[in-house]
N, C-alpha and C positions, 0 to 999 in steps of 0.2 A: 592398502593398495598392493596388489600382486605384482611381483617384479622378478624376472629371471636375472640372477646375479652372475651365474657362471654358465659357460657353454663351450663345447669343443667344436661346434659346427662352424663352418666358414661362410654360411649363408643363413640368414634368419629373417622370418616374417614377424613383424611386430604390429600389434593392434592396440591403439591408444584410445581409451574411452574417457568420457567426461566433456567438459567445456574446452574443446580444442579446435574449434573452427571460428574464424572471424577475429582471431586475436593474435595472429602472427605465428601460429605453431608450425605450419609447413616451412616457412622461411627459416625458422629456428632450427628445425630438423635438418634442413638442407645445409645450413652453415655448420652445424655440428658434424654432420657426416663429411663435409668437405674438409673441415679442420682435421678430422681423423683419417682422411684419405680413404674413406669407404666408398664403395660403388653401390648403385641401386636406385631406388626412387621413393618418393613420398607422395601421397595423394589423399584427398578427401574421399570417403566412401560413406555417403549419406551422413550420419551424425558422428562418425568416428574418423580417426586418421590411420591410414594403412601405410606401413613402411616395409620395404625389403632392403636389407643391407648385405653386402658381400665383402669379405676381407678376412684378415687374420682373426682367428678366434679370440685372442686376447684383446684386440682392438674393439671387436664387437662387444666384449664384456664392458669395456670402458664406455662405449656408446650407450649401452643399456643402463649403466649406472648413472651417467650424467643426464640422460634424457629427461627424467622427472625433476632432477635436482636443480637444473638451470633453466627450466621452462619459463616462458613469458609470464609476467606478473598476473595477467588476466586469466591465465590457464587454470583450470581446476580438474586435475587428472583423478579419475575415480578408479581406474584399473588399467594395467598394462599386461597384455597377453603376448606370449612369444611362441613361435613354432619353428623348430630347426628343420632345415630342408637341404637337399643335396645341392652343392655348388655346381653351377653350369658354366660359369665364366662368360655369360652372355652380356653382363653389364660392363661398360667401358668407363662410365662416369656416374655421378649421382645427379638425379634430376627431379624436378617437380612434375609429376605426371598429371594427365587430365583426370578430373574428378569422375567418380562413379556414383550411381544412385542405387544402393542396395536397400530394398524395402524392409528387409529383415533386421537391418542394423539399428542399434539404439541411436536416437537422434538428439543432438545437443545444438542449441542455437545461442549465440552470444546476445547479450542485451546491450542497449545503447550506452556509450561511455562518454563521460565529460571530456572536454578538450584537454589534452595532455600538455605538460610544460614545454616540450619541444615545439609543438605546434603553436603554442601561445607565444613563445619567443619569436618564431617566424612571423606570426601575425602582426607583431608590432615592430618588426625590423624593416626599415625603409629599403634595405638592399636586397631583401628576399623577394623572389618573384611572386610569392603569395602574400605580400604585404597588404594588410587590411582586406584579405579575401574572406568573406564571411562564412565560407564552407570548407575551410582548411581542415584536413584530418589526416590520419595515418593509420597504420596497423594497430596502434595502441589506443585509438580514440575515435569518436564520431558515431554516426548512425549505424545500427545493426538491425535489430528485430523490426523496427518501425519501417524499414524499407524492403524486408525480405518477402518475396512472393512464394518461393518454393525452395527446397533443398536439393542438392548440396548448395552451400553458400558460395556462389560465384556471382560475378557482376551481372551475368545474363539472367540470373534468377532474382534480381532486385529491381527497384524502380530507378536505378542508375543505368539500366540497359540502354536507354535512349541517348545517353551522353557519350559520344565517341571521343576517346582520349586523344589529346594532341600528342605530337611527337615527344615532347619533353615529359609529359605525364606517363606516356607509354614506356619510355625508357626507365623511369623510376619504378614503374609497376613490374618491369621485367628484370630489375637489378637486385639480385639476392642480398647485396650489401646495403641496400637502401631500406629505410624503415617504412617505405611505402610499397615495398615488394608485396604484390598480391593484396594490397589494400583495396577492397572492392569499391568503396565510395570515392576513390581518388578523383581529383579534378582541380582545375585552376580557373582563373578569370577568362582564359581563352576557350576552355572546353567544358567546364563544369556548370553547375547550376548558377542562375543569375538572380540577383536581388532586385526586387521591383517594389516601388512605392506608389500607392494610389491615395492622393489626398482625400479628405472628406468631401462629399458631394451633396448637393441639395437634394431634398426628398423627391422633387419632381424629376430629377435626373437619375433616379435609382436604377442601377444596371441589373440585368438578369445574369450576366456573365462578365468575365474580364474583357472579352472581345467587345461586348456591348457598352462598355464604360466610356462616357464622354470626357471624363476627367483626364488630365495629362498623366501618363504613366512615366515615372522616372526610373532609371536603372542604375545599377552599380553604386559607385560612390555618391552620385547625385541622390539616389534613393536613400542611402544611409544619412546623408546630410539633411535631407528633408524630414526624415523621421526624427532626427536629433532636434531640429528646430521646433517641430511640433511638441515634443516632450518638454523642451526648455520653455515653451510658451504655455505650459499648463494644459496641453491637450492630451486626450487619451488615444492610443493607437492599438490596433490589433496586430500582433506579431506572430508569424509562423515559426514554430520551434521544431523540435525533433518529433514529438508525438501529437502535435496539434497547435492550435492558436492560443496565445495569451492575450488578455487585455492588460496593457501596461500604462502607467502614468506616475507622476510625481507623488510618492507616498507621504510627503510632508503637507500636501495641500488638501484641505477639507473638501473643496469643490471638485477636485479630481477624484477623490475617493467616492464622493457622492455620485458622480457621473458613472463611475465603474459599477457601483451598486445598482443604479438604474438600468444600465445596459444588461446586467446579468439577472435582474429581478431578484437580487440578493439583499434582503433587508438588514441582516445583522451577522450572518455567518462570517467568521474571520477570513481575511484576505492575506495571501502570502506576500512577502516582500523580498525582492532580490537586491542584494548588496554587492558592491564592486569587489570587496575583499574581506578577509577576516578582520583586518584592522578597522574597517568601517562598521562591521557587525559589532565589534567590541565597544564602539562609541554609543551604541543603542541598546545592547543586550548584555546580560551577564553570561559568561561563556566558560564552561569547565573544559578540562583537557579532553574528556570523553566526547563532549559536544563538538569541540573543535575537530576532533578526528573524524566524526561522522559528517560534519559540514564540508570538510575538504576531501572526503572520499570520492572515488571515481563515479559512484552512483549519484552524487550531488542531490540528496533529497532535501525536502523542506524539513527543517529541524525546529521543534518548538522550544523557544528560549525565553527566559524571564526578562522582562523589560527593565532597563535601568531607570531609576527615578531621579537622576541628576543630569539629564540631557537638556541642554539649553532649548527653550521653546522654539527658537528660530530654525533649528535643524531637526527637531524631534519628529518622529513618525506621528501622523494624525491619529488620535485615539480611536476614531471611528473605523480604523483598519481592523481592530479587534475589540469592539465595544464591550465593556464590562469584564474584560479579561486582563490578566497581568503578563501575558505571554505574546510573543510575535512568532509567526511561522516564517523563519528566515531561511534563505537559500543563497548560494553563490551562483554566478554565471556558469552554465554548463555547455553552451555552444559558442563558437567564435562570434556570432552575431550578438549574443548577450554581452560578451566581453567588450566588443566595440561600442555598443550603446552605453553601457555603464561607465566606460572610461570617458566617452564624449559628454555625458550628462553630469557626471560627478555628484549624483545624489541617488538615494535609494528609490527603487521603482516598485510599485505594486505589480505583481505578476500572478494573475489568477486566470484559470482556464476560461477561454472565451466561449462560454456556452450558457444559455439560459437554463433555469431550473427544469429538470426533467428531460434534458436533451444531452446526448453524448458530446464530448469535446469536439469542437469543429476541426476537421482535417482537410476539407475540400476548399480550394481557393475560391471557386464560384460561390459557394455558400457564404464564405467570409465576406466577399465583396458585396454580396447582396444584402447580408444581414447588418453589416457595420458601415452603413452609408454616412452616418453622422460622425465618423472618426476615420482617421487615416488607417490604411492597411499596408503593412510591410510584409511582403511574402516572397516566395521564390518558386522556381519551376521544377523542383524535385518533389515528386509525389510522396505523400505519407500513405503507406499501405495499411499500417495498424495504428489506431489512435491510442495514445498513452497519456494518462495524467501524471503529474509529479508525485513521487512517493513521499510519505511523511514518516518521520521518526521522532522519537522522544527518548531521552536517557532516563531510565527507571532503575534505581538501585545499581547504578554503574553499568547498566547494559543498554545498548541501543535498541529499544523496542520498536518494531515496525508497526505503525498504525494504519498506513495505507501502502499496499504493495503494488507498485506499478513500474514506472520508468526506472531502469537501473537494477531492478530485482527480478521481475517477471520477464521471460518464462523460465528462470533458472530451475533446474531439476530439484525435486524434493525426494529424499530417500524414504521408502516405506520401512516400517520396523519389522517387516517379515517379507518373505517371497510369496507372491500370489500366483496361482495358476489361472486366474481370471483377470479380465479387464473391466473397468467400470467408468461411468460418467457420473459425477456428483454435481448436481445443478446449483448448489449453493443456496443462499438466503434471499430474502426479498430486499433487504437493505444492504448497502455496501457490498454488493454482490461480487463474487468470483465464482468460477466453476473449476472443477478439477477432473482431469483424466488420469487414470492410474492403471498400471499393469506391471507384471513381473516384480521388480524391486524398487520401482520409482514412480513418481507422479509429476504431472505438469499442472500447476495451478495458474489460471489466467491472471492477467492484470486486473486491477480494480475497474469494475464496470458500472459502478454507481447503483442507485436504487432502481429496481426493475418495476417501475410504476407508470411508465408511458410506453406507447407503441414504438417511439423512436429508440428508447433504451432496449426494448425487447428485440427489435430488429438488429440493433448493434450486437446484442448478446449472441443471436443466432449466427451472424456473420463471423464473429470472433470464434465461436465454437467450430464452425466449418473450417476456418483457417488452422486452428490447433489440430483438429483431427487430420487435416491434410498434411501439415508440416511434420507432425510427430507420429503419424501413421498408427494411431491408437483407435481401434474400432471397439467400442464398449460392448460387453456382453450383458450388462445390466445397468440400470439407472437408479441412483440413490437420490432421495429428495426429502425435504422437510415435511413434517406431519401436517402442517397447515394447508388445508385444501384450496384456500383462496389465494395463496401466493402465486404470482405469475410464473415463477420457476416450477412450482408443483404442477400447474396446468400444462406448462411446456413439457415437463417430464412425462406426463401422461400421454401427451400427443406424440412425443418421440418414441416412447415405448410401444405405442400402438402401431406407428408407421414402420418401426424396425423389428417388431415382434420380439421385444425384450422384456424381461421381468423388471418390476418396480420394487424398490426396497425403501420403505419409509424409515427415516431416522429421526429420533426425537432431538429437538433443537439443542438442548443443554447437554445431552450425551455427546453430540457432535463437538460442541465446544470443549468439553473435557478431553475427549480423545485427540483433538488437534494438538493439545499441549502434551499429552502423554506420548503421542507418536513422535513428536519433535525430540523428546528426550528418551525414547525407547523404553517407556515404563509400561509394564504389563498390567499393573493394578495400582490404583491410587484413590485417595479421597480427593474429590474435586469440589471446589467452591466456584459456582457459576452464577455471577451477578450480571444481569443485563436489563434491557428494557422490557421486552416481551418475547415469549416463544411458547407455542402451543404444547401443553403438557399431555402426558399419557391419559390423564383423567378428564381431559376436555377443557380444563381451566388454563389461564395464561400464567405460565411460570416465569421466574426471573430472579428468585432469591433462593438458590438451590445448593444443597449439600448432598453430593452423590458419592457412592462407592462404585467406581467405574472400571470396567475392563473394555477391551476393544469391541466385543460383540454383545455386551449386556451391561446393565447398571441397576443400582438400587437407589431409590430416593430415601435417604436416611433422615433428612431434616429439611425444613424450608421455612421461609418467612410466612407469617400468617396471610391468608387470603383476605383481601379487602376489595370492596367494589370500586370500579372505575366509572363514575357517573358520566354518561354520554359516550362511553367507549373511547374511540380515538380522540374525541374532544377533550378528554381528561389529559391527554398527552400535550395537546396544544395549549391548554389552559391549566397550569399546575395547581391553581387554587381549587379547582374541582377535585383534584387528587387529595389535597389537604382535607377537604370535607369528607372524602371517602374514608380516610383514616380516622377522623376525629368526630364523626357524626354522633357516636355514642358517648362522647366525653364533652358535653356542653359546658361544664364548669371550667371557667378560666378562658373560654374562647369568645366571650361576649364582645370584647373590644375588637377581636379579629373579625368576627361576623359583621360588625358595623362597618369596618373598613372595607370588607368585600362588597357590602351593599352600596357603599358610596362610590366604589370604583367600577363595579360591574352592573349595578342597578338592582333594585329590590326584586323585580320580576325574574331576572336571570338567576339570582341566588335562590329565590323561592322555588324555581323550577328544578334546580339541581337537588335541593333538599327533598322535594317531592319525589324525584326519581329514586333517591336513596331510600325514602320511606316505603315506596311501593315496589322497589326492585325492578324498575323499568330501565332497560338498556344500561345495566350496571354489571358488566362481566367481571368475574372475580380474578384477581391477580395476586401473585406472591412476589411481584417484581421489586428488586432492590432499586432499580432505576427510577421507578415511580415513587419509592420512598424518598429518594433524594429530591425528586421534584416537589413532593409535599413539604419537605423540610425547607427547601428554597422558598416556597410560597409563604411560609410563616414569616419570613424576613422580607420578601418582595411580593406581596399579594397582588400587585398590579401587573406582574410579568406575564406576557403572552409569548409563547415559544414560536420562533420562525424557522428554527433548524433543530435537528435531532441533537439532544444532549445539551442544549443551550442553558437551561436552568441549572443543571448539575455542574457545568463548566464554570459558570459565573459563581456558583456556590463554592466551588473549590478555590477559585481565585480569592474570594472573600475570606475563606478559612486561613489562607496563607498570610493574611494581614494580621492575624492574631499574634501578639508578642508576649502573651502570658507564659511564664516558664512551666506552669503545670495546669492542666485542664482536667476538670472532673467530668467523667462520662455521665450521660443521662441514664435514666432508669430503663430497664428492659426485663423481659421475663422469658425464660425457657420452659416451655410446657413439654415435659417428657412424654413420649409415647412412641407409636410406630406408624408414621415417622414423628420425630420431635418437631415442635412448632415454636418458632421465635415470635413472641407477641411484640409487634413493632409499634402498635398504637401508644403504649406507655412512653416510648422514646419521644414522640411528638408532643405528648402531654407534658412531659418533663421539660422539654425544650421550650414550649410556650410559657410554662411557669417561670423558667429562668429569664426569658426575655421580659416578662412582666415585672420581675424583680430588679431589672436594670442591667442584666448581662448584655454586653455589646453584641451587635450582629456578627462581628468578626469572631468573637470568642464562642458564640453559640454555634456558628458554622464549624469551628475547629472541634468543639466538644462533640458535635454530631459525628464527625469523622472518627474521633477517638471511640465513640460508642460502638460504631460498626466494627472497629478493630476488636474491641472487647467481646462483642457478640460472637464474632467468628472464632476467636481463640477459645472461648468457653464451649461453643458447639463442637469444634474439632477435637478438643480435649475429651469430651464425652464420647464422640464417635471413635476416636483412636482407642480408648479403653474398651469400647464395644467390639471393635473389629480387629484390633492389633495392628492396624495400618497407621504409619506415621509419615507417609509420603503424601504431599499435598500439591495439587495443581490449582492455579488461579486462572480463571478465564471469564470471558464475557466483557461487553463494552464498558461496564462500570469500572473495570480495572485499567482503563485509559487514564483514570484519575491517579496522577503520580503521588499525591499526598497520601491517598488511601493505600495504594500498592506498596509504597516504601514503608509506611508505618506498619502495615499488616505483615509484610515479609519479616521485618525486624522482630516484631512481637512473636511471630510463629517460630522463628529460629531460636529465640530465647526460650521458647517452650519445647525445644528439641524436635521440631518438625523439619523435615527436608522439604523445601519450598521451591516450586517451579513455576515461573511466569513465562508466557510465550515470548520468544525473541525474534525468530525469523519470520513468523506469521503474525498477523494482527490478532489481538485478543478479542476484537469486535467481530461482527459477522463476516468481515473480510477473510477470516481464516476458517470459517465454518465448513466450506466445501471439502477441505482436506480431511477434517474429522468425519464428514459424511462418507468420503471415499474409503477411509480405514474401516469404519463400521460396516459399510456395504461389502467390502472385500472379505472381512472376517466372517460375515454371515454366508457369503458365497462359498468360502472355504470350508464351512461347516465344522469349524474348530476354532478354539482360542489360539491365535497364532503365537509362535515362539519369537521373542525378540532375539536378534542376532547382533 
């Protein structure tokens, strides 16, 4: 950070860059200047804070020194620029001036912040005027990005503009000594948003809007009490939060969990659980200090935690919350309304986004009232401008890895590893989509937008893109996209490029994965292991088990898993037993019993059809995917499993592997076929695994041995490639590395082999981080040079 430490001028202009709006920075500057008896002003100017101070030169030096050192905890200062100027004596005091909107300025926007301890104390203090007010907030907490319509960040530019402050709130808002000084979402029960509850209604009375609802609408504390009663009686209710609606209900009751799954059309995907406090979390989950820190952070993400196995059945979380898994997605309350409900109910609540499969999170009140007629709806009249899902983190090797980057993280600025003279839009992947806008030295990656496989999701994508371009004033000069021509994002990229007359830059899927990690750590060149489900390769096949030598603008495929057929294409993803046949079709010996099991479970005709496809090479695209290898291994143990969500087979397989208590596990057989590129023969792994199962190895130990085998494979391949290239820096990326057991075991093994190992931390290793890598590759190609890291 640049900072002027000494000056002889008695008047100074100061420009503060970074996350300095919406977090109490102007009041902080005001109070600091008043304390030092300086004159001048502070104001927002688009995304920066502009200051002018006048006074003795030595005092201005103190001001400049203390400015970054004592800044609010939510501030993130990237740069301070100063400009000495002639003193005029025009200032008689220090003031907060009206905001300006400079289109050329770098723009920063605060993300939504969980309720702070001060507001929480007031929320439960009977003598406080905001006692039990569900929308209490201050400069240190509350809604930010989800209510912003434009910059600069002032009340008139948010969805709070329609709420006229009462005299008491206005006095707090204008009092520099008050922590609600210039807190834009400020309000109270007299002037702020109102809580409303609509009970479940009969189907024949299904309303089109809130105004058309015939059910009695309750407000304020009556609404809160009615919602509490519904939850206590085992009902499911839809609750409006910061970034959208949740479906919530008693996480202990099987019938409640089943109803939520029916409402969401979610057969088996894990559901998140909200706990009242860390103490309650510890009754149900194993909790390390690292996990506790993340759980209690101001972002309040969902944190994946191991379930305890000693919880009394009467209070235990229903197993169907996360069927087949040994983890719970746990989170703490992050809005005042959550805190009130959890304290009133005194039991954990399922808290999952209130949207059906393929539809964005519900943010509109009328949509919620229309869609959730058979359950109560607890909502309020503060509009959500931007829909945001909950973020997800998991501690991997002592680091809080982000698996889904949304509320609390986006749209925080990402630094580029070089300065670019161009701007770019990277449209991201088909699954777990984000997009990324980048220029100069920074990038803005969107919140998690889900799988872009429906018209509703595509429309939401385009709306969000328009908002980001407007807020951050980034007009791309090119568009980067995945090589797969049938992805909706690739089709959209082509449409946008045509309408805006912009060049298109195709970026190979796994190259983008590698570069997203390299850019996070400012690595110019690295060996990259990219393991995921599927991504179109440069040769037209579906890649996913890749060993690359990567730079920002180019890569070499030095090794990969062998290509195997996917019988039925996408059907092999949904039915992992098909993938097992794709791997083992040429290894009939030892699989007779497995084949009989398949025929019994799936029918003689179905199995014969798949075998015929393989024999005749009909609809059997080739893939080197490590994700599909995990699916095939899982199918050897659970041949009847049908996948209802991405990664299900591998996640349950990992949970099974963690049950193995053997002190030492022997890896299965594999073969490295050297060449250009080298090829890892993976079929022997499954043949060896099936042989071990037939000899009596337990399913748990077989799953653990499979993980150990993948670790051995990677270490051997990278050792060969390091000798070949002289590179010992390794990046791990791709959705397979969401597997904590694999990631931690592999990182330890590689470090023992003297590799420097880098796993993504701030960005998801899955396709949620892909757009950042696409942007880096695209800018590198636009710059027509291999950029220098700074």
